[in-house]
N, C-alpha and C positions, 0 to 999 in steps of 0.2 A: 497565778493560782486561779483556776476556773470554777472551783466549787464542785459539788457532786450531783447537781441537778436532782436533789431530793433522794438520791440513792445512798447517801451517807448522812452524817449528822450535821453537815453544813447547810446553810440556807439555800433556797432555790427550789425550783421545781423542774419537772421533766422537759419543759419547753425552753429551758435556759441553755440549750446546746449551741445557740448562736455565738455565745462567748468563746467556746472552743474553736468554732470556725473562724471567728475574727482573728484569732491568734495564728491561724494557719494560712488563710487565703488572702490574696491581695485585694479582693473585693468581697464584702460580706454584708449581710443584712444586720444592721445595728439595732439597738432597742427601739429606735424611732424612725430611722431612715437608713438607706443603703450607704455604706461607707467604702471609700476607696483609700487604700493604704499607700498608694503611690510607690510600690516597690519596697516597702519596709520589710526587713528580714522576718521570716516566719519564726515562731517559737512553738514549743511543745506544751500543751496543757499539763498542768500539775494537778493531781487529785489526791485528796487525803480525807481525814475527818470521818472516822467510823467505817471506812471501807474494809472489806474482807473478801475472801474468795467467793462467798455466796452472793454478795452484792454486785460483783464485777460483771457477770454475764449480762444482766439486764441493763447495767450502765452502758456497757459497750454497744449493746443493741440499740439503745436510745441514741447514743452519740453517732453510731454508724461506723465506728472504727475503734481500734485499741491502741492507737499511737499516742500514748500518754506517759507521763512520769507518775508512778504510783508511790506514795509515801504512806504505807499502811502500817504504822507502828503497832497498834493494837491488833490489827488483822494478822500480823505475823507473830509478834511476841506474845499475843494472847492465846495462840493455838495450844490445845491441850498437850500436844506432843513436842512443843518447843518452837523456837523462832525459825529454825531451818525448815521444818515441816510446814510452818505457817507461810513462809515465803514461797515454798514449792506449791502450796495449795493455791496461792494467788495466781501463779503461772498456769496452774491447771484450770483455774476459773476462766482464764482467757482461752486456753486450748479447748475447753468444753464449749465455749461460745462459738469459736471458729468451726469446730466439727459440726455443731448443730446448724450453723449458718450454711455449711456445705451440704447439708442433707444427710449426714452420716447416720442419724437416728430416725430417718424417715419423716413422716408428717406428724411430728409430735410438738407439743409446746416447748418453749425454751426451758421452762422449769423441769419438765419431764426429761428433756435431753441432758440437762446437767445432772440430774439424779442418776440417769443411765450411765453417764460417764463416771460418776462417783463410785459406782459398783466395782470398778476395776482400778481405782486410783485412791490409795489409802490416805494421802494427805488431804485431798478435798473431802473425802469421807469423814476424816477427823474434824474438818471445819464444820460439817453438819452437826457433829457431836459437841463441838466447842461453842458455836454460835447458834444455839437451838432456838432462841427467840427470832433471829433472822430467818432461820430455816423454816420455822412454823409459818412465818408471815409470807415468805417469798415462794416456798416450795410446799404447798399444802399436801398432806399425805406422805411426806418424805420418809417418815419412819417405817411405814408399811412397805413402801416401794423399795427403800434401800436395804431393808432386812436386818 
């Protein structure tokens, strides 16, 4: 369990991404010095603790990839339209990040790219309506932009 680098409710901050790399790479910068894992098998980082579709894009951008196991109980089951739509919205959070990263939305901020994506994807749009405190913090002006 790697934590959420301050993107969820678990401890840590955005610079804690080295923990994730230590689980994946044979050589990684540890908290104090470079560590060689001598061929130890890789593992996949597990994230949870307050994560939802709105928090995922910035988390993935900070980490640099989306190869994680997500256990977002509240992020799925807390969705206003139910757990299925909540789970779909989490997948859409990843897809929105990937499309933004690929330049699909032009030269816009990540938050504007995710809002643009949400205009045509009901589940993540529902996440904006469900997790309004996160939406207000991460996506300033989302209500006006999303319509």
